[in-house]
GUTOR-948492 format. One record per residue (C-alpha): chain; x, y, z. Coordinates in steps of 0.02 Angstrom, whole numbers. Layout:
BEGIN
NODE pake      X      Y      Z
NODE    A      X      Y      Z
...
***
This chain:
BEGIN
NODE pake      X      Y      Z
NODE    A      0      0      0
NODE    A     68    170    -50
NODE    A    107    288     95
NODE    A     74    468     48
NODE    A    163    620    118
NODE    A     57    766    177
NODE    A     90    870     20
NODE    A     35    723    -88
NODE    A   -147    727    -28
NODE    A   -217    782   -199
NODE    A   -123    637   -279
NODE    A   -187    515   -147
NODE    A   -366    567   -182
NODE    A   -354    539   -371
NODE    A   -257    375   -359
NODE    A   -380    317   -225
NODE    A   -528    349   -340
NODE    A   -444    254   -482
NODE    A   -414    106   -367
NODE    A   -594    111   -305
NODE    A   -657    100   -485
NODE    A   -545    -48   -522
NODE    A   -600   -134   -360
NODE    A   -783   -113   -412
NODE    A   -744   -185   -583
NODE    A   -662   -337   -505
NODE    A   -822   -377   -411
NODE    A   -933   -348   -564
NODE    A   -870   -424   -726
NODE    A   -999   -328   -830
NODE    A   -934   -161   -773
NODE    A   -807    -76   -888
NODE    A   -713     65   -801
NODE    A   -554     60   -906
NODE    A   -583    231   -987
NODE    A   -626    318   -823
NODE    A   -481    237   -731
NODE    A   -360    282   -871
NODE    A   -418    464   -863
NODE    A   -388    466   -676
NODE    A   -216    387   -701
NODE    A   -172    523   -825
NODE    A   -229    657   -704
NODE    A   -130    576   -563
NODE    A     27    570   -671
NODE    A     11    757   -707
NODE    A    -13    797   -522
NODE    A    138    690   -477
NODE    A    242    778   -609
NODE    A    188    950   -546
NODE    A    220    906   -364
NODE    A    397    843   -394
NODE    A    446    972   -525
NODE    A    503   1097   -394
NODE    A    503   1025   -218
NODE    A    541   1145    -77
NODE    A    687   1099     37
NODE    A    566   1045    174
NODE    A    472    931     55
NODE    A    639    858      0
NODE    A    670    816    184
NODE    A    502    727    191
NODE    A    541    627     33
NODE    A    716    583     99
NODE    A    634    513    256
NODE    A    495    418    170
NODE    A    476    249    260
NODE    A    463    154     95
NODE    A    622    228     24
NODE    A    756     97    -13
NODE    A    877     82    133
NODE    A   1055     21    150
NODE    A   1006   -163    161
NODE    A    905   -149      1
NODE    A   1054    -78    -92
NODE    A   1173   -208    -23
NODE    A   1054   -350    -70
NODE    A   1030   -281   -246
NODE    A   1203   -215   -292
NODE    A   1327   -327   -203
NODE    A   1364   -513   -208
NODE    A   1452   -625    -83
NODE    A   1416   -499     54
NODE    A   1500   -558    214
NODE    A   1458   -446    363
NODE    A   1581   -397    498
NODE    A   1504   -381    671
NODE    A   1560   -287    826
NODE    A   1695   -164    871
NODE    A   1801   -287    975
NODE    A   1772   -176   1124
NODE    A   1590   -159   1175
NODE    A   1455   -227   1058
NODE    A   1388   -242    882
NODE    A   1289    -90    827
NODE    A   1149   -143    710
NODE    A   1125     37    650
NODE    A   1284     11    548
NODE    A   1298   -125    417
NODE    A   1464   -169    341
NODE    A   1570   -307    271
NODE    A   1665   -379    125
NODE    A   1573   -398    -40
NODE    A   1589   -395   -227
NODE    A   1526   -253   -337
NODE    A   1519   -306   -520
NODE    A   1634   -448   -465
NODE    A   1762   -325   -395
NODE    A   1806   -355   -211
NODE    A   1756   -204   -105
NODE    A   1710   -155     72
NODE    A   1536    -83     95
NODE    A   1477     14    248
NODE    A   1311     99    280
NODE    A   1178    159    400
NODE    A   1023     50    409
NODE    A    859    123    475
NODE    A    751    -34    465
NODE    A    587    -57    372
NODE    A    459   -100    507
NODE    A    433    -61    690
NODE    A    537   -207    755
NODE    A    685   -181    639
NODE    A    682      9    663
NODE    A    699    -14    851
NODE    A    837   -144    827
NODE    A    928    -28    707
NODE    A    897    124    818
NODE    A    820    214    668
NODE    A    992    223    586
NODE    A   1070    323    728
NODE    A   1238    242    764
NODE    A   1321    228    933
NODE    A   1511    235    960
NODE    A   1529     48    928
NODE    A   1452     74    755
NODE    A   1585    200    706
NODE    A   1722     91    780
NODE    A   1657    -54    676
NODE    A   1670     59    523
NODE    A   1850    100    570
NODE    A   1889    -87    579
NODE    A   1817   -109    405
NODE    A   1912     37    332
NODE    A   2075    -28    407
NODE    A   2037   -197    328
NODE    A   2006   -114    160
NODE    A   2170    -18    172
NODE    A   2267   -174    217
NODE    A   2203   -274     69
NODE    A   2186   -132    -57
NODE    A   1996   -139    -72
NODE    A   1889     11   -124
NODE    A   1768     71      9
NODE    A   1587    113    -34
NODE    A   1481    198     99
NODE    A   1291    220     97
NODE    A   1237    362    210
NODE    A   1061    372    282
NODE    A   1051    439    459
NODE    A    969    584    550
NODE    A   1130    592    650
NODE    A   1233    496    777
NODE    A   1137    436    930
NODE    A   1146    569   1069
NODE    A   1100    456   1215
NODE    A   1188    456   1383
NODE    A   1267    284   1358
NODE    A   1336    334   1188
NODE    A   1413    492   1261
NODE    A   1488    394   1405
NODE    A   1570    274   1281
NODE    A   1648    418   1182
NODE    A   1528    461   1042
NODE    A   1619    616    982
NODE    A   1788    530    988
NODE    A   1722    382    889
NODE    A   1650    497    755
NODE    A   1815    593    746
NODE    A   1914    431    729
NODE    A   1802    371    590
NODE    A   1818    537    497
NODE    A   2006    532    523
NODE    A   2014    355    454
NODE    A   1918    411    299
NODE    A   2055    538    267
NODE    A   2197    414    296
NODE    A   2156    258    197
NODE    A   2251    236     34
NODE    A   2109    159    -65
NODE    A   1965    235   -166
NODE    A   1827    294    -50
NODE    A   1659    341   -123
NODE    A   1501    388    -32
NODE    A   1318    399    -82
NODE    A   1191    495     21
NODE    A   1039    384     -8
NODE    A    919    473    112
NODE    A    968    584    256
NODE    A   1146    640    286
NODE    A   1139    707    463
NODE    A   1281    798    550
NODE    A   1442    712    607
NODE    A   1353    545    601
NODE    A   1353    561    412
NODE    A   1522    649    392
NODE    A   1605    501    480
NODE    A   1564    394    326
NODE    A   1557    527    191
NODE    A   1730    607    200
NODE    A   1765    527     33
NODE    A   1855    553   -133
NODE    A   1687    562   -219
NODE    A   1520    603   -139
NODE    A   1356    578   -232
NODE    A   1182    624   -174
NODE    A   1017    552   -227
NODE    A    909    687   -308
NODE    A    790    700   -160
NODE    A    914    664    -21
NODE    A    972    796    104
NODE    A   1139    828    191
NODE    A   1156    950    334
NODE    A   1240    990    499
NODE    A   1075    969    594
NODE    A    895    925    557
NODE    A    780   1070    509
NODE    A    679   1037    668
NODE    A    837   1046    774
NODE    A    894   1205    687
NODE    A    724   1286    712
NODE    A    723   1238    897
NODE    A    892   1323    922
NODE    A    866   1479    816
NODE    A    681   1515    846
NODE    A    644   1406    998
NODE    A    506   1331    891
NODE    A    529   1165    799
NODE    A    374   1206    694
NODE    A    480   1331    596
NODE    A    568   1184    513
NODE    A    513   1243    340
NODE    A    604   1409    361
NODE    A    755   1318    431
NODE    A    761   1198    284
NODE    A    758   1345    163
NODE    A    902   1432    252
NODE    A   1012   1279    276
NODE    A   1044   1241     91
NODE    A   1033   1055    122
NODE    A    970    994    -47
NODE    A   1075    904   -177
NODE    A   1064   1053   -295
NODE    A   1127   1174   -163
NODE    A   1268   1060   -107
NODE    A   1323   1027   -285
NODE    A   1343   1215   -309
NODE    A   1440   1228   -146
NODE    A   1558   1088   -196
NODE    A   1507    976    -50
NODE    A   1442    841   -167
NODE    A   1515    790   -335
NODE    A   1362    725   -425
NODE    A   1173    708   -412
NODE    A   1094    539   -445
NODE    A    923    555   -528
NODE    A    773    473   -447
NODE    A    615    403   -528
NODE    A    469    523   -542
NODE    A    391    534   -370
NODE    A    548    483   -276
NODE    A    647    324   -247
NODE    A    506    248   -144
NODE    A    393    241   -298
NODE    A    515    136   -400
NODE    A    651     62   -291
NODE    A    720    -45   -433
NODE    A    750    105   -545
NODE    A    826    206   -402
NODE    A    946     65   -359
NODE    A    995     48   -543
NODE    A   1039    234   -546
NODE    A   1149    213   -392
NODE    A   1236     64   -473
NODE    A   1278    170   -625
NODE    A   1345    312   -518
NODE    A   1454    196   -414
NODE    A   1524    118   -573
NODE    A   1569    290   -641
NODE    A   1650    349   -479
NODE    A   1753    191   -460
NODE    A   1809    207   -641
NODE    A   1858    388   -609
NODE    A   1973    337   -465
NODE    A   2043    180   -547
NODE    A   2232    177   -566
NODE    A   2269    310   -434
NODE    A   2398    256   -306
NODE    A   2377    274   -118
NODE    A   2468    441   -108
NODE    A   2365    516   -248
NODE    A   2201    457   -171
NODE    A   2243    530      1
NODE    A   2302    693    -79
NODE    A   2144    702   -185
NODE    A   2035    681    -31
NODE    A   2133    808     69
NODE    A   2126    936    -71
NODE    A   1939    912    -93
NODE    A   1902    959     87
NODE    A   2028   1100    100
NODE    A   1952   1182    -53
NODE    A   1772   1158      0
NODE    A   1761   1319    100
NODE    A   1828   1423    -45
NODE    A   1694   1354   -160
NODE    A   1562   1389    -31
NODE    A   1617   1571    -11
NODE    A   1621   1594   -199
NODE    A   1444   1526   -212
***
């Protein structure tokens, strides 16, 4: 069953009427509603096109968070073969908000790491809604060290509202773990590419996305804080999230202009949740291109490329 966002109510009404007609026809073989249903489908397609032609930043946030949007596990299952997960940080526990392991991408050995939000109530609680604790970032560091040792490219899939801010996480060194993961991204002498597949929230995202190449899905967002959090700080009112989203320049288009992201991956009309297969195929193509772009570079060149990218980022932002 399709889950509609609040701004999609006109679309929900038309698509609902079309489905009602078809349901009536299924119970009455003599009833022919094909013409009426087709007209409603055409109207719904136009509404969908109009809605997604120019989404506001806040609506982009809503699409990026859509519960039916493909998550890390969906991409790993579809794009990688021989996936062998690595569990635990060899210190405290295994954080299920972070998936990662050895795999093959187009038969090339790689290491893949990503945030996983879960797809139902039980799995979302188990995965802590994609908010990693320190042990999740330390697991990622283990994987990146493994990739560096064996010369394997690292592919990260970012989808988190941010690192978990709970008391236990802070007691176990959350900020230090994020910093170590970010530092490791900058140190490894192998290609590192990152795709923001949904939300890229704060240091929790940067810890995986300090990469040679960063791509964003068309309707993904990447920011230092959520719009609600920003609004709570600036205006003491989380309901001003729409204004915050406008001011934060968190969309793929904005961040491409600022030089934060290197490419935008197109999504199917209506967002990745409407056609997961097509969205995943677009990500495959982007990963192939980015890996090809970095192929043949030695460890020194890769580290220098990464360092230069982040040192120059502020200049691009000021120029914009």
